[in-house]
Every structure is written in C-alpha cells, then in structure tokens.
N, C-alpha and C positions, 0 to 999 in steps of 0.2 A: 545481283549476287548478294549472298547473305553475308552478314559480318560474322568473322571468325575470330574469337579471342586469342590473344597471344599465347595464352597457356593452353591451347586447345589439345596438344598432345597429352599434357599433364592430366587434364580432365579425361580424355578418352583412356588413358592407362589406368587410371583409378576406378572406372566405371565397371561393373559386373561382366558386361560383354565389352571388351575393348575392340569392337570391330568399328573402324571409323567411317562415319558416313561421308558421302562425296561432298567435297567443298562446294562445287557448283551444282545446281540443279541440271539433271540430266535433259539436254536439248537436242531432240532428234536432228539427225544431219539435214533430212529434207525440209525442216523448218528454216534452214539456214543458207539454203541455196540461192534464194533471190538476193539476200545480202551479198553473198559471195560473188555472183555474177556481176552485180551492180558494182562493187569495189574493183573487180578485175577489169571491167570494161573502162572506169574511169582511169585505172592505170594505164592500161592500153591506149586510151586518147592522150593521155599527158606524155607518154613515150612517144608516140607518134608525132605530137606536136613538137616534142625536143628533135626528133629526127628531121622534121621538116624544116626546122630552124637552122639547121646545119647543112641543108641541101641546097644547091644551085643548080641550074639546068645543066651546067657542064661538068658537075660532080661525077668523078669516075669511082666505081664500087667494084670490089673482087665479085667474081661470079658466085662464090659462096654465099656473100651476104646478099646479092640480088636474089639468089634461090630462096633464102630465108624471108624475105620481104615477099615474094611471089606466093611461098607456103601460108605466110599469115594473112595475106589478102584472101586467098582460097579459103582458109579455115573459117575467118570471120564472115565471108560471104555464105558458107554452109551453114553458119549458125543462125545468120539473118534468114535464109531461105527456109530452114527448120522452123523459126518462130513465125514467120508469116504463113506458114502452112499447117499450123498446129492449131486445132480448134481451141478456144479459150485462152488463147495467148493475149497478151496486152497489144492492142493495135496502135 
C-alpha cells in the first residue's frame, strides 16, 4: 500500500483536477482468490478443532445442528473432489 499524506484531501482539493486517485492499487479479485481460500480453510480447521474439543461420544446435538455439520462435510467434500479432478490444481 502506498503512503498517503495526512493532508491528502487538502492537496487533492487544491489541485486543478480534484479527482482523487484510488488509495490502494487495484488488485483484481481473481488475484486474491488463493489467499482467500487459504485463509478460509485455516478458519474452518480452527473452528472444527474447537468443535471437536467440545464433543464427547455421548454428546447430544439438536437435529438442526447435526444437519449443518452434515452439509458442511458434504460441501467440503465437493470442493476437495473438484480440486482433485481439476487439471492444473495443486496436488
């Protein structure tokens, strides 16, 4: 990120063309997808570990919570299957 002086607004207001330039360089979304996925996967793992830490074999859960866990497992499995079957994906 570039350094923006504290008087940026004053400088831009006094310029002949007071169109502010973007504060951050434009980063195409597709360039950030890998970072986003890595961050989200780390978050999923952390939360799953917390859930596992609270579970015992005899733990009872409401049906709606069980359903969310089943859906989550299915979604994660679908993503993994997609990655395994996509040419050029990281092995």
